[in-house]
C-alpha positions, 0 to 999 in steps of 0.5 A: 481549441485552447492550448496550455501556452501559459506558465507550463514547465517542460516537465508539465508540458511532457505530462500534458502531451501524455494526457492528450495522446491516444495511448495513455490511460493513467498518468502519474505525475509523481514529484517533489513539493513545488513541482507544479502538480496542482497547477498541471491538474487545474490547467488540464481540466479547465482546458478540457472543459473549454475544448469539449463543451458539455463534458464532465470531469472530476477532481478528487482527494482524500478530504473534501475540506483540503481539496477546497482549500488547495485545488479550488484556490489554484483553480482561481489562479488558473482562471485569472492567468487565462483571463477566464471571466468570472461570469463563465463559471461558478462553484456550487458549494452545496453539491461540490462542483464547478459549473461552467455557465457561460461562454464556450465551456457552457455545460461543462462541469468538474465534480469535487469528490471526497475519496476517503474510505468510510465505514459505511462505504468501504467499497466506494459504491457511492461512485457506482452510478457516476459517469465522467469523461475523465478525471484527476486524483490529487495527492493520490498517495493518500487514498486507497487503491480501491478508490482509483480502481472504482474511478477507472470504471467511471471514466470514458462514459460521458460524451467520449464517443462524441468527441473521440476522447479515447482512451479515457484519462485519469491524472494522478498527482502525488509526492513519493509514497510507498504504497500501491503507487510505488508498486503500480507506477514507480517500480515498473518504470525503473525497468521499463515494464509499465503497461502501455496504458500507464505512464510516469513523469517525475518532476522536482521543485527545481524543474519549476522556474516560477517557484524554485527559489522560494520552495528551495528555501522552505524545503531545505529547512525541513529537519526530518530526513525522510520528509526532506528526501520525499518533499525536496528530493522526490526520492521514492526509495526513502528510508523510514528509520534505522529501526525498520527490520524488513526491506520494502523492496524485499516485501514487494518481491514476495509477490513476484518471486517464484515459489520454492517447491516444497512438500511441507504444508502448514496452516497459521491462524490469527484469531480475532479477539472479542470480535473486533479484529479479523480472523486470518488463515494462512496456508503455506507450502514451505515458505510460500503463502499460497492462500490467505483467507480472512473472516470477520465477526464469527464465533469460536465454533465457526473458527474451529470448523474452518480450521478443521476443514482447511486442514482436511482439504489441504492435507495438513497435519494437525502438528503443522498448524499453529494458532494465536493462543492469546485471548479467544484463540486459547479456546480454539487450541482446546477444541483442536487437540494436536495443533500448536498454540502460539503465546506471543509474550512467552519466552523465546525458544532456545535452539541448539548450538551447532555441533552440540545438541546438549548445549542450547544457544541463549536467545536475547529476544524479549519474547517469542513474538520478537524472536519469530519476527526477527526470523521472518524479517531475515527470511523476507530480506533474503527472498526466502518468503513468497506470496502466490496467493491471489490477494486484492490490492487493498490486502496487499497494501495492508500486508505491506504496511503491516510488515513495515511496522515490524521495527526494532524498539530502542530501549535502555536495555541494550542486551535484549532485542525488542520490537514495537508492541501490537498496541503501538502498531495498532495506533500507527495503522489504525487497525490490528496487524492481523495479516503480518501476525499470521505470517510471523507465526509461520517461523514458529515451525523453524524453531521446532524442527526435529534435530538430526545429528550425523557424523561430520564425515557424512556431510562434508564436516558440517554439522546441521542444527536445524 
């Protein structure tokens, strides 16, 4: 057996021990830049190839080009440090793998995988027939959860029984990233609630004595505070900017907080425009989103049928249904008399001032969508919104990303509250924020509640106005 006695830092050694234990399946080495993430992965895979001849491993990244220009170069450095002769291995550039052709490791192989989501393979079916002993995902924060989920099913399938390599391992390396890694690994690690087979090791550039000085100088020169917090300080709870309206942790809490009981049911629907976006139906019990349904490439007639069926099956009154009326959604409103139409750019709804139903409170929002977005942000931040719907991890990520894009827009007009436009959000995300829009419309009913006035003595001197 060959052991990693060369150039491993204490944090790398901790991670390596977990990669060799009999409990851990999935290890996240989440760290700042310069903490030795790539070196750790290369050493682990190389030693596995020598210790288990004929085994098969993978290393994957979102872009194969970047994998070749980063990981493969580090492999060269690792081979040199361990005095591995050039005659032992070769890189197959046509089919993208490192093959060991001589010496003890003869027959072992490391596949170089492109883990990008593609329009022709959104479910990563290209990995469906592959079999691996184990593997490593580099810069895991760049990839979709589904890529990780599929690869989990492909490890432990190649000579693991012969070598007694159980449980099968996947190493993930990354910089702090607020996506499924934060939700799956980092946040549970703070409360010691990680499942037994998941482990998290945090490392900083200061933990790597070999490069600490040079990386420290470079990282200190990063001017962007968020990038500096992530890459230098390894901070996961970084703040994007002061314009963010919704707390990231509050968004995550929606998926775990218990719903508040309610007898009020609602349906919100964001209708696809010209067949390009998704049609999204949200079913609500109070402020608990208990079902979320998405459809693609369907006409108005089918959408009308869907809504009529959902209202009937869930016993939701037509007056408790609101549909995005912009674009083709107007046709849905015309077909279903009694439901509400939501016009994003319409004027905000003026609400009564407390104590006087004749006096309306002047709202300083740019439009109705801005007003409802601020109300939604306030409710999420105060943990009044829950999501009990069983969502795929990809949809959870989409929803979290879209809610993070609800931001205050800084303009010269300081008297009017504005948020980022849908076009700006689409440019940032590369898609339409359909899920977040469906949630935002739920607050429309907050603005259209009937107002009941009673004498102050009946409720302790406090006048309700919603």
